[in-house]
C-alpha positions, 0 to 999 in steps of 0.5 A: 341385472334386471330383465323382462321376458314375455313368455308364450306357452301353448295350452291347447288352443289357448295361449298364455302370456307371462311377463317376468322380472328377473334379478340376478346379482353376482352371488347367483341368486335369482329372484323371479316375479311373474304376472300372468294373463289372461285374468283367470290367473289373478295373483302374481307368482313368485319363485326364488332359486339359488344357482351357481354362475353358469359357464359359457357353454352350449347348455346347462341343467338346473333344478327349478320349480316351474316353466316360468322360472326356467324361462327367466333363467333362459332370458338371464343367460341369453339362451335361445331355447329351454326345456322343462320337465319334472323340475329339470330346466335345461337352457340351450346355446347360452350367450347366443340369444338376447336378454331383452325387455321383450324376448320370446322363447321356444319351449322344446321337449328335451330329456334331462341331461341325466338321461344321456350317456357317452357312447363313442369311447373305444368304438370302431373307426374308419377314415382317410389314410392317416399320417405317420402313426396318428390313426383314426382310433386315437380320436375315441381313446379319451385323451383330449390333449395333443398327446394322441389324435387322428391326423389324416394324410394329405387328401382332398376332403379328408374324412373320419367316422366312428361306428356306434355299432347300432342305431342310437338317438344322438343329441350332441357331439363334442369335438376336441380340436388340436391345440398346437399354436401352429396347427389349430387353424387347420380345424375349419370348413368342417361338417359333422354328420349322422348316418344310418347306412355306412358310406366308406367312399368319402361321399357323406352327403346322404348323412344328416348334417348335424352342424357345420364349422366353417371358421378357423378354430380358436383354442379359446373356444375349448371344444366344439359342440354340435347339438340336436334338440330333437335327436337324430337317429343314426349309427355313424358319426362323421367329420369331414373337411369340405375343402376343395384342395388337398389338405390335412384334418386332425382332431384330438377326440370326440364324445357322442351323447345319446339317449340311454336305453 
């Protein structure tokens, strides 16, 4: 595949435009040639890196030698943004952007993935009353299958929360919906929010909205990813089905990734 990218990098009051030609054959080898303007950079830059083929996921981290190469990876993978720091290139929302001849990317400040840890496992939970024995704590037990899950009783706008026990900087929440062919479509009209002060009455509007998932879930999607590229400070992560009529809410598990201390 051949693609060209116009990459803008802010250097104080000065803006540099970089035109990249990116080649990515089936073996995952990227060849990058860049011509930079203004003319104070007189010779083309070249960089070649070998990468595995990326999975269709929310983001991926690879090792590269420059911002230019990182931008070219974002273009080749049709990502919407990228971060580069100390040789670590993170590209976000793979497949959601375009690999166009003239694409513009937002360079964001995002820590390397090695700086994150999962913190929801085994933490206290509270929720709308549960169905039979499918209690709220089963959504943070680490079992991603339908063997264990949180399943609400019939309720209007059922909700669930995990208490991280302290404020953390939250960058991503992964949710694993129920996979059963008869029930997976119940995962719809969801809001995932982050709160600092506990709200136990079901009105979670004061929490910061991390993401909404409005369509009916399709098991082909795998898990649901909600990301904040700048991070959200909070202690409570909530999931609520914002449907006006009485309904059920169920999901198998949740992971919460925060910046390490």
